[in-house]
C-alpha positions as CSV (number, residue, x, y, z in Angstrom):
1,M,-25.3,-12.4,-30.3
2,E,-24.3,-14.0,-27.0
3,S,-24.1,-11.8,-23.9
4,F,-20.7,-10.7,-22.6
5,Q,-21.1,-13.1,-19.6
6,Q,-21.8,-16.0,-22.0
7,R,-18.7,-15.0,-24.1
8,V,-16.5,-15.0,-20.9
9,Q,-17.2,-18.6,-20.1
10,P,-15.4,-20.2,-23.1
11,W,-12.3,-18.2,-22.2
12,M,-12.5,-19.3,-18.5
13,L,-12.7,-22.9,-19.6
14,A,-9.8,-22.6,-22.1
15,C,-7.6,-20.7,-19.6
16,F,-8.3,-22.4,-16.3
17,G,-10.5,-25.5,-16.9
18,A,-13.9,-26.4,-15.5
19,E,-12.8,-26.9,-11.9
20,I,-11.1,-23.5,-11.4
21,A,-13.7,-21.7,-13.6
22,A,-16.5,-22.9,-11.3
23,D,-14.7,-22.5,-8.0
24,S,-16.8,-19.9,-6.2
25,T,-14.1,-19.1,-3.6
26,E,-11.6,-18.5,-6.3
27,R,-14.0,-16.4,-8.3
28,N,-14.8,-14.4,-5.1
29,H,-11.1,-13.7,-4.5
30,R,-10.3,-12.7,-8.2
31,F,-13.4,-10.4,-8.3
32,L,-12.3,-8.7,-5.1
33,E,-8.8,-8.4,-6.3
34,E,-9.9,-6.8,-9.6
35,S,-12.4,-4.5,-7.9
36,L,-9.7,-3.3,-5.5
37,E,-7.3,-2.7,-8.4
38,L,-9.9,-0.6,-10.2
39,A,-10.6,1.4,-7.0
40,Q,-6.9,1.9,-6.5
41,S,-6.4,3.1,-10.1
42,C,-9.2,5.6,-9.5
43,G,-7.5,7.0,-6.4
44,C,-8.8,4.9,-3.5
45,T,-6.3,4.4,-0.7
46,A,-5.5,1.2,1.3
47,Q,-6.8,3.0,4.4
48,E,-10.2,3.7,2.7
49,A,-10.4,0.1,1.5
50,H,-9.7,-1.3,4.9
51,Q,-12.4,1.0,6.4
52,L,-14.9,-0.2,3.8
53,V,-14.0,-3.9,4.5
54,D,-14.7,-3.4,8.2
55,Y,-18.0,-1.6,7.3
56,V,-19.2,-4.2,4.9
57,F,-18.2,-7.2,7.0
58,G,-19.8,-5.6,10.1
59,R,-23.2,-6.1,8.5
60,A,-25.2,-9.1,7.6
61,A,-24.5,-10.6,4.1
62,G,-26.8,-9.5,1.3
63,E,-28.6,-11.5,-1.3
64,K,-26.4,-12.5,-4.3
65,R,-28.7,-11.4,-7.1
66,Q,-29.3,-7.9,-5.5
67,E,-25.6,-7.4,-4.8
68,A,-24.7,-8.4,-8.3
69,G,-27.1,-5.8,-9.6
70,G,-25.6,-3.3,-7.2
71,V,-22.1,-4.1,-8.6
72,M,-23.4,-3.5,-12.1
73,V,-25.0,-0.2,-11.2
74,T,-22.1,1.1,-9.2
75,L,-19.5,0.0,-11.8
76,A,-21.5,2.0,-14.4
77,A,-21.7,5.0,-12.1
78,L,-17.9,4.8,-11.4
79,C,-17.1,4.6,-15.1
80,L,-19.4,7.6,-15.8
81,A,-17.6,9.6,-13.1
82,H,-14.2,8.8,-14.6
83,G,-15.1,9.1,-18.2
84,I,-14.6,5.3,-18.9
85,D,-16.7,3.3,-21.4
86,M,-17.2,0.1,-19.4
87,H,-18.5,-1.9,-22.3
88,A,-15.6,-1.0,-24.5
89,C,-13.2,-1.8,-21.7
90,G,-14.8,-5.2,-21.2
91,E,-14.6,-6.0,-24.9
92,E,-11.0,-4.9,-25.1
93,E,-10.1,-6.9,-22.1
94,L,-11.8,-10.1,-23.4
95,D,-10.0,-9.7,-26.7
96,M,-6.7,-9.2,-25.0
97,I,-6.9,-12.1,-22.5
98,W,-7.6,-14.6,-25.3
99,E,-4.1,-13.7,-26.5
100,R,-2.5,-14.0,-23.1
101,I,-3.7,-17.4,-21.8
102,D,-0.3,-18.8,-21.0
103,A,0.8,-15.6,-19.1
104,I,-2.5,-15.5,-17.2
105,R,-2.1,-19.1,-16.2
106,A,1.5,-18.4,-14.9
107,K,0.3,-15.3,-13.0
108,H,-2.5,-17.3,-11.5
109,A,-0.2,-20.0,-10.3
110,G,1.8,-17.4,-8.4
111,K,-1.2,-15.9,-6.6
112,P,-1.4,-16.4,-2.8
113,K,-3.6,-19.3,-1.7
114,I,-6.0,-17.6,0.7
115,R,-7.5,-19.9,3.3
116,A,-10.8,-19.2,5.1
């Protein structure tokens, strides 16, 4: 069986096309948006998020592979603390988004274009 990551790629290509799917800046912004929405849903405030942004960006950038591993570990820990099955949530989301490609494209078109 293909990994979850491998099964996300065909959806990304079907929904957004190769250019947007591979756009690292776009992927950074969408990941940050989703992680903030998760933290918000678990009780994190905007003030806390702003403090953490200042803390993180006040330090040197980390190494991508190590930071990706850290995201995986801390997501698992957050889900444990909140009684969430992260694997089941991922599978449910992937199933659902295949059915909502048009709506997701429309929502994406309305997102702010963030400039560096």
